[in-house]
C-alpha positions in Angstrom: -45.8 62.4 56.0 -45.6 64.5 59.2 -44.3 68.0 59.6 -42.6 68.3 63.0 -41.2 71.8 63.2 -41.5 75.1 61.4 -39.3 78.2 62.0 -40.9 81.4 60.9 -39.0 84.7 60.2 -40.8 87.8 58.8 -43.6 85.7 57.1 -46.7 88.0 56.7 -48.1 88.9 60.1 -46.9 85.8 61.9 -44.6 86.3 64.9 -41.1 85.0 64.5 -41.1 81.6 66.3 -40.1 78.0 66.0 -43.3 75.9 66.2 -43.4 72.3 67.2 -46.3 70.3 65.7 -48.1 67.2 67.0 -48.1 64.1 64.9 -51.9 64.1 64.4 -52.1 67.8 63.6 -53.8 70.9 65.1 -57.0 72.9 65.2 -56.0 76.5 64.7 -58.6 78.7 66.3 -58.8 82.5 66.1 -60.7 85.5 64.8 -60.4 86.3 61.1 -57.4 88.4 60.1 -55.2 87.2 63.0 -53.0 84.8 60.9 -54.6 81.3 60.7 -54.5 81.2 57.0 -51.0 82.7 56.9 -49.8 79.7 58.9 -51.3 77.3 56.4 -49.8 79.3 53.7 -46.4 79.0 55.3 -46.7 75.2 55.6 -47.9 74.9 52.0 -45.0 77.1 50.8 -42.7 74.2 51.7 -44.6 72.2 49.0 -44.9 74.6 46.1 -42.1 77.0 47.1 -44.5 79.8 46.4 -47.8 81.0 47.9 -51.2 79.3 47.1 -52.8 82.8 47.6 -50.6 85.1 45.5 -48.1 85.0 42.6 -46.1 87.7 44.3 -43.5 86.4 46.8 -42.9 89.9 48.0 -46.4 89.9 49.5 -45.3 87.2 52.0 -42.6 89.6 53.5 -43.9 91.2 56.7 -44.6 94.9 56.2 -41.5 97.0 56.9 -39.1 94.0 56.6 -36.8 93.1 53.7 -37.0 89.4 53.6 -38.8 86.3 54.9 -37.5 82.8 55.6 -39.1 79.5 56.5 -37.4 76.3 57.8 -39.4 73.2 57.9 -38.6 69.8 59.2 -40.6 66.7 58.5 -40.6 62.9 58.6 -41.7 60.9 55.5 -43.8 57.8 55.6 -40.6 55.7 56.1 -39.7 58.0 59.1 -36.8 59.5 57.2 -36.0 63.1 58.4 -35.9 65.9 55.8 -35.6 69.6 56.2 -35.9 72.5 53.9 -35.1 76.2 54.2 -36.5 78.7 51.8 -35.9 82.5 51.9 -36.8 85.5 49.7 -35.3 89.0 49.9 -37.3 90.7 47.2 -34.9 89.8 44.5 -33.7 86.2 44.9 -35.2 83.0 46.3 -32.8 80.7 48.0 -33.7 77.1 48.7 -31.6 74.6 50.8 -32.8 71.0 51.0 -31.3 68.8 53.6 -28.2 71.0 53.8 -27.7 71.4 50.1 -28.4 74.6 48.3 -30.3 74.1 45.1 -29.2 75.9 41.9 -32.8 75.7 40.7 -35.8 76.2 42.9 -37.6 73.5 41.0 -35.1 70.9 42.3 -36.8 71.1 45.8 -40.4 71.4 44.4 -42.8 69.0 46.0 -40.3 67.2 48.3 -42.7 68.0 51.1 -46.2 66.8 50.2 -49.3 68.6 51.4 -52.8 69.3 50.1 -54.6 72.6 50.8 -58.4 73.0 50.7 -59.7 76.5 51.0 -63.0 78.4 50.2 -61.3 80.0 47.2 -60.9 76.6 45.5 -64.5 76.9 44.3 -63.1 79.1 41.5 -61.6 75.9 40.0 -65.2 75.0 39.0 -66.8 78.5 38.7 -64.1 80.3 36.7 -62.7 79.6 33.2 -60.7 76.5 32.0 -57.3 78.2 32.7 -57.8 77.6 36.4 -58.6 73.9 35.8 -55.5 73.5 33.7 -53.5 75.3 36.3 -54.8 72.8 39.0 -53.8 69.9 36.8 -50.4 71.3 36.1 -49.7 71.9 39.8 -50.9 68.5 41.0 -49.2 66.6 38.2 -46.0 68.4 38.9 -46.2 67.0 42.4 -47.5 63.6 41.4 -45.7 62.6 38.2 -41.9 62.7 38.1 -40.6 64.7 35.1 -44.0 66.5 34.4 -42.8 69.9 35.5 -39.7 69.7 33.2 -41.9 68.6 30.3 -44.3 71.5 31.0 -41.5 74.0 31.0 -40.1 72.7 27.7 -43.6 72.7 26.1 -44.2 76.3 27.2 -40.9 77.4 25.9 -41.6 75.9 22.5 -45.2 77.3 22.5 -44.0 80.8 23.3 -41.3 80.7 20.6 -43.8 79.5 18.0 -46.3 82.2 19.0 -43.6 84.9 18.5 -42.9 83.6 15.0 -46.5 83.3 14.1 -46.9 87.1 14.8 -44.0 87.9 12.3 -45.4 88.5 8.8 -43.9 86.2 6.2 -42.0 84.0 8.6 -40.9 80.8 6.7 -42.4 77.5 7.6 -38.9 76.0 7.9 -38.3 78.4 10.8 -41.6 77.6 12.6 -41.5 73.8 12.1 -38.7 72.9 14.6 -40.8 74.5 17.4 -43.8 72.5 16.2 -41.8 69.3 16.5 -40.8 70.3 20.0 -44.4 71.2 20.9 -45.6 67.8 19.5 -43.0 65.8 21.5 -43.7 67.5 24.9 -47.3 68.3 24.3 -48.1 64.6 23.6 -46.4 63.7 26.9 -48.5 66.3 28.8 -51.7 65.0 27.3 -50.7 61.4 28.1 -49.9 62.3 31.7 -53.1 64.3 32.2 -55.3 61.6 30.7 -53.7 58.8 32.9 -54.0 61.0 36.0 -57.7 61.8 35.4 -58.4 58.1 34.8 -57.0 57.3 38.2 -58.6 60.3 39.9 -62.1 60.1 38.4 -63.4 56.9 40.2 -62.1 58.1 43.5 -63.6 61.5 43.0 -67.0 60.1 41.9 -67.1 57.7 44.9 -66.3 60.6 47.3 -68.9 62.9 45.8 -71.6 60.3 46.0 -70.7 59.7 49.7 -70.5 63.4 50.6 -73.6 64.5 48.7 -75.8 61.7 49.9 -76.2 59.8 46.6 -75.8 62.4 43.9 -73.6 61.5 40.9 -70.7 63.5 39.5 -67.8 62.7 37.2 -64.7 64.2 35.6 -64.0 64.2 31.9 -60.7 65.3 30.3 -61.2 67.1 27.0 -58.3 67.6 24.6 -58.3 68.5 20.9 -55.2 66.3 20.5 -57.1 63.3 21.8 -60.0 64.2 19.4 -57.6 64.4 16.5 -56.6 60.8 17.4 -60.2 59.7 17.3 -60.1 58.9 21.0 -63.6 58.0 22.3 -62.8 57.0 25.9 -61.5 53.6 25.2 -57.8 52.6 25.1 -55.6 55.6 25.4 -53.5 56.3 22.2 -49.8 55.9 22.7 -47.3 58.8 22.8 -46.1 58.4 19.3 -49.7 58.5 17.9 -50.5 61.6 20.0 -47.3 63.3 18.8 -48.1 62.7 15.1 -51.7 63.8 15.5 -50.6 67.0 17.3 -47.9 67.8 14.7 -50.4 67.3 11.9 -53.0 69.5 13.7 -50.4 72.3 14.0 -49.6 72.1 10.3 -53.3 72.1 9.3 -54.1 75.2 11.4 -50.9 77.1 10.7 -52.5 79.6 8.3 -55.3 80.4 10.6 -52.9 80.7 13.5 -50.7 83.1 11.6 -53.8 85.4 11.2 -54.5 85.1 14.9 -50.9 85.3 16.0 -51.2 82.5 18.5 -51.4 78.7 18.7 -55.0 77.4 18.8 -54.2 73.7 19.5 -52.4 72.0 22.3 -52.5 71.3 26.0 -52.9 75.0 26.7 -56.5 74.7 25.3 -57.5 71.5 27.2 -60.5 71.4 29.6 -61.4 69.4 32.7 -65.2 69.0 32.8 -67.2 68.4 36.0 -70.6 66.8 35.4 -73.5 66.6 37.8 -76.1 63.9 36.8 -74.7 64.1 33.2 -75.1 68.0 33.1 -72.5 70.6 33.5 -71.8 71.2 37.2 -70.4 74.7 36.4 -73.6 75.7 34.6 -76.3 73.8 36.5 -74.9 73.0 39.9 -75.7 74.9 43.1 -72.9 76.6 45.0 -73.2 73.9 47.6 -72.8 71.2 45.0 -69.8 73.0 43.4 -68.2 73.4 46.8 -68.7 69.7 47.6 -67.2 68.8 44.2 -64.0 70.8 44.7 -63.5 69.4 48.2 -63.9 65.9 46.8 -61.4 66.7 44.1 -58.8 67.7 46.7 -59.7 64.7 48.8 -59.3 62.4 45.8 -55.9 64.0 45.2 -54.8 63.2 48.7 -56.1 59.6 48.5 -54.2 59.0 45.2 -51.0 60.2 46.7 -51.5 57.5 49.4 -52.8 54.6 47.3 -50.6 55.1 44.2 -47.4 56.7 45.6 -47.5 55.4 49.2 -47.3 59.0 50.5 -49.8 60.5 53.0 -49.7 64.2 52.4 -50.3 66.7 55.2 -53.8 68.2 55.0 -54.4 71.9 55.3 -58.1 72.8 55.6 -58.8 76.5 55.7 -62.2 77.4 57.3 -64.1 74.9 55.2 -66.4 73.5 57.8 -68.4 76.7 58.0 -69.3 76.1 54.4 -70.6 72.5 55.0 -73.6 71.1 56.6 -73.2 68.6 59.5 -73.6 65.6 57.2 -70.9 66.7 54.8 -68.6 67.7 57.6 -68.8 64.3 59.2 -68.2 62.5 55.9 -65.1 64.6 55.3 -63.7 63.8 58.7 -64.3 60.1 58.4 -63.0 59.9 54.8 -59.9 61.9 55.2 -58.9 63.9 58.2 -58.6 61.0 60.6 -56.0 59.3 58.3 -53.6 62.3 57.8 -51.8 64.8 59.8 -54.2 67.7 59.5 -54.3 71.5 60.2 -57.8 72.9 60.4 -58.6 76.6 60.8 -61.8 77.9 62.3 -62.9 81.1 64.1 -64.2 79.1 67.0 -64.5 75.5 68.3 -67.4 73.7 66.6 -69.4 70.6 67.6 -68.1 68.7 64.6 -64.6 68.9 66.1 -65.6 66.8 69.1 -64.5 63.6 67.4 -61.0 65.1 66.6 -59.4 64.4 69.9 -56.1 63.6 68.1 -55.8 67.2 66.9 -54.2 69.6 69.4 -56.0 73.0 69.5 -53.9 76.1 69.2 -55.0 79.7 69.4 -53.8 82.2 66.7 -54.0 85.8 67.9 -52.3 88.8 66.4 -49.9 86.6 64.5 -48.8 84.6 67.6 -49.5 80.9 67.9 -50.3 79.9 71.5 -51.6 77.0 73.5 -55.4 77.0 73.5 
C-alpha cells in the first residue's frame, strides 16, 4: 500500500497544502514542535478516522478555525486507486470513500492500512491492562473483518447489564437476555484475540530476539473465559464452548456483581502479558527492553498484515531512532523499513539514515513541508 497524495486543510499547525509523496516514503526532518508528528497523525487519521494522540477530534482543528479536512489518495497492493475525504466541524464528522459518503464512519474504518510507532507506545507495556486491551481492539478491528461490529455489540450488552446490576432487586429474567448477548459476542472476541495472538507471538518473539541480540520475550493472552473452559494452551476451545462457559460464569458471579454494580468477567478484564526470560517484562524489564518490545510488537503487526492478508501497510515512525542504539536501529531498518513505504521523523539527519537512499528527505518548518 502506498499513499500518493494528501490534501491538508486546517489540520493542527500544518500549512494548507496538497502533498505528493514518493513511493518509498520520506524522512521528515525538523525541530520539535514544528509539525512532524502532526503530519504522521494526519496520515494515520486516514486509517482510524481519529487521532492516535487524542480522543478529542476538536484538538486537530487549527487554532482559530472552525473545521479541518483531509483528503488522501493511495494505491493498494494490486495498484487499485482509492481516495478518502474526512472532515470535522466540531459537531459532525463526514467521511467520503471513493466518492460515496458513508452513513457510518466505521464503514470507512481501516480501508487505508498504516502502522504507527511512537515513543508514547511504551505505555502499552508500562501502564495498566486497559491500554493493552485497547491495542488489541484497534489492531483486530483493522485485521479481522467483523471484529469492530462484534466489539460494539458486546459493549452495548455489557453496558446494559451493568446498568441493571446497579438497580436493587432487578429480576434475573431482565438481566439474562443481556448475558446471552454478552456470551455470544464475548466468545467471538476471545476467539478472535486468541487466534490473533497465536499468529502474532512467534513473529514478535523472533523479532525481539533479533533486535535484542539474543534475549527471549513472548506474549501470552490471559482470559477468565478461557480459564473457565480449562484451556491450558493446547487446542483452542470452539466458539460454542466459550459461549457456554462465559454464560455460566456470568450466572455464577451474578450475586457478587450485583453488590459491586459491575460485570467482573468477560473480555473487558482480559490481559496481554509480555514476558522477558520467563519473567514479567513490565515488572522486571529495563526501559530499553520495554521499548524494544513495543517496537517489535508493532513490527510484528505490520509483518502479519503482509504475510496473512497480503497487505503492506504504510509505516509511520515518530522519532524512535533517538531511543535506539545503533544495533537496534540497523535491525529495525533491515527487518521492516526497507520493505514498506515509510515516513520517519527526526530532528536532524542521522548516520543510520545513510542506507535509506529510497526515502526522500523533506524539511518540516513552522507547519510547512518543504524540499530538504
